C-alpha positions in Angstrom: 159.1 -50.2 -88.3 157.4 -53.5 -89.4 153.9 -52.4 -88.4 154.5 -49.2 -90.4 155.5 -51.1 -93.5 152.6 -53.5 -93.2 150.1 -50.7 -93.1 151.8 -48.4 -95.6 149.3 -49.2 -98.4 146.3 -48.5 -96.1 147.9 -45.3 -94.8 148.5 -44.0 -98.3 144.8 -44.5 -99.2 143.5 -42.6 -96.2 142.2 -39.2 -96.8 144.3 -36.7 -94.9 142.5 -33.7 -93.3 144.1 -30.3 -93.5 145.7 -29.2 -90.2 143.4 -26.9 -88.2 145.9 -24.1 -88.5 146.1 -24.1 -92.4 143.5 -22.2 -94.4 141.8 -23.9 -97.4 144.2 -21.8 -99.7 147.2 -23.3 -97.9 148.2 -20.2 -95.9 149.1 -20.5 -92.2 146.3 -19.1 -90.1 148.5 -17.2 -87.6 145.5 -15.6 -86.0 144.0 -19.0 -85.2 147.4 -20.2 -83.8 147.8 -17.2 -81.6 144.3 -17.5 -80.4 145.0 -21.1 -79.4 148.2 -20.1 -77.7 146.3 -17.4 -75.7 143.9 -20.1 -74.5 146.8 -22.4 -73.6 148.7 -19.6 -71.9 145.6 -18.5 -69.9 145.3 -22.1 -68.5 149.0 -22.6 -67.9 150.6 -19.2 -67.3 151.3 -19.8 -63.6 153.1 -23.0 -64.2 155.2 -23.0 -67.4 157.1 -19.7 -67.3 158.7 -20.6 -63.9 160.2 -23.7 -65.5 162.6 -21.5 -67.6 165.8 -20.2 -66.0 164.9 -16.6 -67.0 161.5 -15.9 -65.6 161.1 -12.7 -67.7 161.8 -14.7 -70.9 159.5 -17.5 -69.9 156.3 -16.4 -71.7 158.2 -15.7 -74.9 160.0 -19.1 -74.8 156.7 -20.8 -74.2 155.2 -19.0 -77.3 158.2 -20.1 -79.3 157.8 -23.7 -78.2 154.1 -23.6 -79.0 154.7 -22.2 -82.5 157.7 -24.4 -83.2 155.8 -27.6 -83.3 153.2 -26.3 -85.7 155.2 -24.0 -88.0 158.0 -26.4 -88.5 155.6 -29.0 -89.8 155.7 -27.1 -93.0 157.4 -23.8 -92.6 160.1 -22.2 -90.6 160.3 -20.2 -87.4 163.3 -17.9 -86.9 164.1 -16.4 -83.6 165.7 -13.0 -83.0 165.6 -12.5 -86.7 168.0 -9.6 -87.6 165.9 -7.0 -89.5 168.0 -3.8 -89.9 169.4 -2.7 -86.5 166.5 -4.2 -84.6 165.8 -7.9 -84.1 162.3 -9.2 -84.6 161.5 -11.7 -81.9 160.0 -14.2 -84.4 159.6 -14.4 -88.1 157.3 -17.1 -89.5 157.9 -18.3 -93.1 155.2 -20.5 -94.6 155.3 -21.8 -98.2 152.2 -21.3 -100.3 152.6 -22.7 -103.7 155.8 -21.0 -105.2 155.7 -18.1 -102.8 156.6 -17.8 -99.1 154.3 -15.9 -96.7 156.1 -14.1 -93.9 154.7 -13.0 -90.6 156.5 -10.9 -88.0 155.7 -11.7 -84.3 157.0 -9.2 -81.7 156.8 -10.0 -78.0 156.7 -7.5 -75.1 156.4 -7.7 -71.3 154.0 -5.1 -69.9 156.0 -2.7 -67.8 154.4 0.6 -68.8 150.8 1.4 -69.5 149.1 -1.0 -71.9 148.4 1.8 -74.4 152.0 3.0 -74.4 153.3 -0.5 -74.8 150.8 -1.1 -77.7 151.8 2.2 -79.4 155.5 1.6 -79.2 155.2 -2.1 -80.0 153.0 -1.5 -83.1 155.5 1.0 -84.5 158.4 -1.5 -83.9 156.5 -4.3 -85.5 155.6 -2.2 -88.5 159.3 -1.4 -89.0 160.1 -5.1 -88.9 157.3 -5.8 -91.4 158.7 -3.2 -93.8 162.2 -4.7 -93.6 160.9 -8.2 -94.2 158.5 -7.2 -97.0 155.3 -8.4 -95.4 152.0 -6.7 -94.5 151.3 -9.2 -91.7 152.4 -8.7 -88.1 151.4 -9.6 -84.6 152.3 -8.0 -81.3 152.0 -10.2 -78.2 152.1 -8.5 -74.9 152.4 -10.5 -71.7 150.9 -9.0 -68.6 152.5 -10.6 -65.6 150.5 -8.7 -62.9 149.0 -11.5 -60.7 146.5 -8.9 -59.2 144.7 -8.5 -62.5 142.0 -10.9 -63.7 142.3 -12.6 -67.1 139.3 -10.5 -68.2 141.4 -7.4 -67.6 144.5 -8.8 -69.3 143.1 -10.2 -72.5 143.0 -7.8 -75.4 142.8 -8.6 -79.1 142.6 -5.8 -81.6 143.7 -4.8 -85.0 146.0 -1.7 -85.5 145.7 -0.7 -89.2 148.2 1.6 -90.9 148.9 2.4 -94.5 151.8 0.0 -94.7 149.9 -3.0 -93.1 148.1 -4.1 -90.0 149.3 -5.5 -86.7 147.1 -7.7 -84.6 147.7 -6.9 -80.9 147.3 -9.8 -78.4 147.6 -8.9 -74.7 147.4 -11.7 -72.2 
């Protein structure tokens, strides 16, 4: 505490850089965050999910932990956010001036075909986006097949509909 007090004047005069995940306009760059998570997950997927008691929930819990440290530095991350009858896995709320930007993040484990999982997941994410009043959503699909290479697992694409767009992240 004493060193902090002694350097308080110097610290106040230092120019602070904007965090890498915040745009110049002050919005949260969720696309950049999820891209960074994908890179982290690719490097650590074999180790981290096994640390959780529920192996199927491990990837989602890891994503929540990754986002928690960033989003809660200025916004809020809600889990299993009740939107209508369904429950969105994650709802990110980020203040920008007087407004609050909301982003829905839905997570899925790949059990069916990738295209079917994307189709069903996008529709579900769009419903959550409609209920929360946002046009921004992300669908994160975790492919747990150890026989597939990462080149086969990684997908990033935009699914655009009239009501908004959902960025699909498969990993």
